[in-house]
C-alpha positions as CSV (number, residue, x, y, z in Angstrom):
1,X,-11.9,14.7,-12.2
2,X,-13.1,16.8,-8.9
3,X,-11.5,16.7,-5.0
4,X,-13.9,14.7,-3.8
5,X,-13.5,12.1,-1.1
6,X,-14.9,8.9,-3.7
7,X,-11.8,10.2,-5.9
8,X,-9.3,10.0,-3.4
9,X,-10.6,6.7,-2.0
10,X,-10.8,4.6,-5.3
11,X,-6.7,5.2,-5.4
12,X,-6.0,2.3,-3.6
13,X,-8.5,-0.2,-5.3
14,X,-6.5,0.7,-8.3
15,X,-3.2,-0.1,-6.8
16,X,-4.6,-3.5,-5.5
17,X,-5.5,-4.2,-9.0
18,X,-2.2,-3.2,-10.4
19,X,-0.8,-5.7,-7.3
20,X,-2.6,-8.3,-8.8
21,X,-1.6,-7.8,-12.9
22,X,2.1,-7.6,-11.5
23,X,2.2,-4.0,-12.9
24,X,4.7,-2.2,-10.8
25,X,3.7,1.0,-13.1
26,X,0.7,0.9,-12.6
27,X,0.7,0.0,-8.4
28,X,2.6,3.4,-8.6
29,X,0.6,5.8,-11.2
30,X,-1.0,7.4,-9.0
31,X,2.0,8.8,-6.8
32,X,3.8,12.2,-7.0
33,X,6.9,12.1,-8.9
34,X,8.5,12.9,-5.4
35,X,6.3,10.3,-3.4
36,X,8.2,8.8,-0.2
37,X,6.9,5.5,0.4
38,X,7.5,3.6,4.0
39,X,6.7,-0.3,3.2
40,X,6.4,-2.7,6.2
41,X,9.7,-3.4,6.4
42,X,10.3,0.5,7.1
43,X,12.7,0.7,3.4
44,X,11.9,4.2,2.6
45,X,11.3,4.6,-0.9
46,X,12.0,8.2,-2.3
47,X,10.2,9.0,-5.8
48,X,8.1,7.1,-8.1
49,X,10.6,6.0,-10.5
50,X,12.4,4.3,-8.2
51,X,9.7,2.7,-6.5
52,X,8.6,1.1,-9.8
53,X,12.5,-0.2,-10.4
54,X,12.9,-1.5,-6.8
55,X,9.2,-3.4,-6.7
56,X,8.7,-4.3,-10.6
57,X,11.7,-7.2,-9.6
58,X,9.8,-8.4,-6.5
59,X,6.5,-8.4,-8.5
60,X,8.6,-10.7,-11.2
61,X,10.1,-12.8,-8.5
62,X,9.4,-12.7,-4.3
63,X,5.7,-11.9,-4.7
64,X,4.9,-13.1,-8.3
65,X,1.4,-14.5,-8.8
66,X,0.6,-12.9,-5.4
67,X,-3.0,-11.1,-4.7
68,X,-4.2,-8.3,-2.8
69,X,-7.6,-9.2,-1.1
70,X,-10.3,-8.0,1.2
71,X,-9.4,-4.3,0.1
72,X,-11.5,-1.6,2.2
73,X,-11.1,2.1,3.0
74,X,-11.6,2.7,6.8
75,X,-11.3,6.3,6.5
76,X,-10.8,9.3,4.0
77,X,-11.1,12.8,4.8
78,X,-10.2,16.2,2.5
79,X,-8.5,17.7,5.6
80,X,-8.3,21.0,3.4
81,X,-8.5,22.2,0.0
82,X,-6.1,20.2,-2.0
83,X,-5.2,18.0,1.1
84,X,-6.3,14.4,2.2
85,X,-6.0,11.2,3.9
86,X,-6.8,7.9,3.1
87,X,-6.5,4.9,5.6
88,X,-6.8,1.3,3.9
89,X,-6.5,-2.3,5.0
90,X,-6.2,-5.3,2.7
91,X,-5.1,-8.9,2.8
92,X,-2.1,-10.8,0.6
93,X,-2.4,-14.0,-0.7
94,X,0.1,-16.4,-2.4
95,X,-0.5,-18.6,-5.1
96,X,-2.5,-21.6,-4.0
97,X,-4.1,-19.6,-1.0
98,X,-7.6,-18.7,-0.9
99,X,-7.3,-16.5,2.5
100,X,-4.7,-14.4,3.7
101,X,-2.7,-15.5,6.8
102,X,-3.5,-13.7,10.0
103,X,0.1,-11.8,9.7
104,X,-0.4,-11.1,5.8
105,X,-2.7,-8.0,6.7
106,X,-2.1,-4.3,6.1
107,X,-2.7,-1.6,6.8
108,X,-1.8,1.7,4.8
109,X,-2.1,5.5,5.5
110,X,-2.2,7.2,2.0
111,X,-1.4,11.1,2.1
112,X,-3.1,13.1,-0.9
113,X,-2.3,15.9,-2.7
114,X,-4.2,17.9,-5.4
115,X,-1.9,18.8,-8.0
116,X,-2.0,18.1,-12.1
117,X,-5.7,18.1,-11.6
118,X,-5.6,14.5,-10.0
119,X,-5.3,13.7,-6.5
120,X,-1.5,12.2,-6.5
121,X,-0.2,10.1,-3.4
122,X,2.4,12.1,-1.9
123,X,3.6,10.0,1.0
124,X,2.7,6.2,1.8
125,X,3.2,4.5,5.0
126,X,2.1,1.0,4.7
127,X,2.1,-1.0,8.2
128,X,1.8,-5.0,8.6
129,X,-1.3,-5.8,10.6
130,X,-0.2,-7.9,13.8
131,X,-2.1,-9.1,17.1
132,X,-0.3,-8.5,20.3
133,X,-0.2,-12.3,20.4
134,X,1.7,-12.5,17.0
135,X,4.0,-10.0,18.3
136,X,5.1,-11.5,21.2
137,X,5.5,-14.4,19.6
138,X,8.1,-13.0,17.3
139,X,9.8,-11.3,20.2
140,X,10.4,-14.6,21.8
141,X,11.8,-16.4,18.0
142,X,13.9,-13.3,18.2
143,X,14.8,-13.7,22.0
144,X,16.0,-17.4,20.9
145,X,18.8,-16.1,17.9
């Protein structure tokens, strides 16, 4: 493998395919052993093994049968030799759904390092995409509690 933008940009597609199979080990296969992952709820996961251990039960229950769709790399760049970033967007559909709800889109920022003769994700920030209208609606719901 070579240090190319294309090689970095292929990682999110492999992650989506692994999610769609419900396979946490494959989902985190391109992560460094000591990677850090901030999920869309704001939980910080440290280390590939912890990420796998935390996510496989989720794949087996809460999101079982869900699929990541419309994956799109919006931006990828080698910042300097051995260091790159990939910005990726996708939606999630639950079983029986054809298209993601507007609130089920996420943006991911992957920080990549060239190590072990391949690109590895060293940090991933996964953020839910919310329109201002949806965010205000959530704020009004929270204010009523």
